[in-house]
C-alpha positions, 0 to 999 in steps of 0.5 A, a space after each residue: 359326195 353330192 350335197 344339195 343345199 336348200 334355203 327358203 329365202 333369197 335374202 341374205 341374213 345370219 344364217 345364210 352368212 353362215 352357209 356362205 362361209 361353209 360353201 366357200 370352205 367345202 372340201 373338193 370332195 364335196 360337189 355342191 348345188 344350191 337351191 333358193 329363190 332369186 335374190 342376193 343369196 343366188 348372186 353371192 353363191 353364183 360369185 363363189 363360183 357354185 351353181 344355183 337352181 331357183 325354188 319358190 320362196 316363202 315369207 310366211 310366218 310359222 303362226 296360223 293366219 287365215 290368209 297367209 297360212 294357206 299361200 305359205 303352205 302352197 309355196 312350201 308344197 311347190 318347193 318341195 316338188 321342185 326341190 324333189 326334182 333337183 335332188 334327182 338331177 344333181 344325184 344328192 347324197 345329202 340334201 341339207 336344209 338351212 332353215 326351219 322353213 327349208 326343213 318343212 319343204 324336205 318333209 314334204 318332199 319325202 327325198 329318200 336320201 339323207 337330209 339334214 335340217 339346220 335349225 338357226 332359230 327359236 320358234 315361239 312356243 305354240 301348237 304350230 311350233 310343236 307340230 313344225 318341229 315334230 314334223 322335222 324330227 320325224 322326217 330329218 335324218 339329222 337335226 343341227 342346232 347352232 347353239 346348245 340354246 337353240 337344241 333345247 329349243 328343239 327338244 322342248 317342241 319336239 321331245 323326241 329330237 336329238 340335235 347335233 350342235 354346231 356353232 357358226 363359224 367366223 372367218 378369221 382372216 376377214 374379220 382380222 384387226 391387223 388388216 383394218 387401222 382402227 384410226 382409219 376406219 374412225 376417220 372414214 366413217 367421221 368423214 361420211 357422217 360429217 361428224 366428229 368422232 374424236 374422244 366420242 364413245 362410239 356404240 353400234 347395233 349390226 343386225 336386222 331391224 325388228 323388235 326382237 333385235 332390241 335397237 330400242 334398248 340401245 336408243 334408250 341406253 344412249 339417252 341415259 348415257 347422254 343424261 349422265 354427260 357421256 359423250 356417246 354416238 350409235 350406229 344402227 347397221 342394218 335394215 328391216 329385211 322382211 317386210 311382207 305382210 306374212 311376217 311375224 313383226 310389223 318391221 316397218 312400224 318398228 322403225 318408225 317408232 324407233 325414229 319417233 323415240 330418237 326424235 323424243 329424246 333429242 338424240 337424231 345427232 347421235 344416232 346414225 342409220 346405215 342401213 345394209 353395208 358391205 363394209 361392216 368389218 370396217 364399221 365394226 372395227 371403229 367401234 368402242 363396243 358392239 351391242 347385241 341387245 336381243 330379247 333372245 339370240 339363238 346364236 349371235 353371229 355378230 358377236 363372234 364377228 366383233 370379238 374377232 375384231 377385238 371389239 368388246 361385246 355387250 350381249 343379251 344374256 338370253 340365248 346363244 351369247 352365254 355360251 360364246 362369251 364368258 361374262 366379264 372376260 371378253 365382255 358382257 352379258 346383260 338382261 334384255 329389255 333392261 336399258 339402265 343396266 346396259 348403260 351402266 355396263 357401257 359407263 364401266 367398260 368406257 371408264 377403263 380402257 385397260 378393261 376394254 383392251 383386254 376384253 378385246 384381246 380375250 375375245 380374239 383368242 376365244 374365237 380362235 380356239 372355238 369358232 374357226 372355219 375349219 372346225 365347222 367345216 369338219 363338223 358338217 362333214 362328219 354329220 353328212 357321212 354319219 347321216 349317210 350311214 345312218 340311212 344305209 
């Protein structure tokens, strides 16, 4: 089976991490080709030993703008022509779009072969969102959503859509706590930060830096903890990846607002900015708790990664995390933009090492049962076969 994978950006974020896991685990029956703009994604795919082909990318957000929207449409149209040629050259049996924007590319390309569109984001309600999802629903053979929450968002925008839900996977060997000493991870981090972490409560947010990921909630929760006498430290792991003027948020401006809030609260010595890292498993293993305080989270890749490492997770109650963890069992589900609730939950878990240990163990058991790479690959292969049969 020849499968052409299409991604609209060369930047590696959550959706691209999931694609890379799938590509590494495909059986020999699948012959893949990955079409994407130049950048880290193409480099990572080639590192796996798989072929890539360059296409035009777009950073345009799905909101109307007098300058950015026409440019984004032009970029998508160029990419559609490129994908059409690649599908013919690869003799694609199935074309898999890894994002909503890639799904638009497939709709414009009118390929005449089965198409699978992976929806990993929940777009804000609006005319353009509805038009986009209706276009994808009308043109795609199959829509795949990364959670029931995302599937509901698709159906809300395009009532005729019938998305299949396939959860993102976690590589249980790579995210294995047995291969990473927590004591060593904390000692290495302490040396890097030139800070004494012994006895200090270590919290972390692993996410691109953008308003909807809620780093400001984590910072305010830290301020409240310190105010109550808790000796805590916060790691902000990630960067403002999408900074083009056409993107939805002013992410660089958000970074400046975060820095100002940290300075006002006199927390500079308690917040460490670690940018993009290749050693995220080691950093996450050092944590006492992972925070995922997003305004909403379509799935929550860092949630399953932390659970695999036996790290208790505090996650937003809006979105995919409520399907991943059970509140009070593997961690906590908390309302977004309510830092007082987050600070209280952190204090309760920190006060009970037995509770934290139990949450970590339950987290590992849950991802072993529900979020394995094998389950994900089998689900996607089944969708490829079903899509081919539907088109036939």
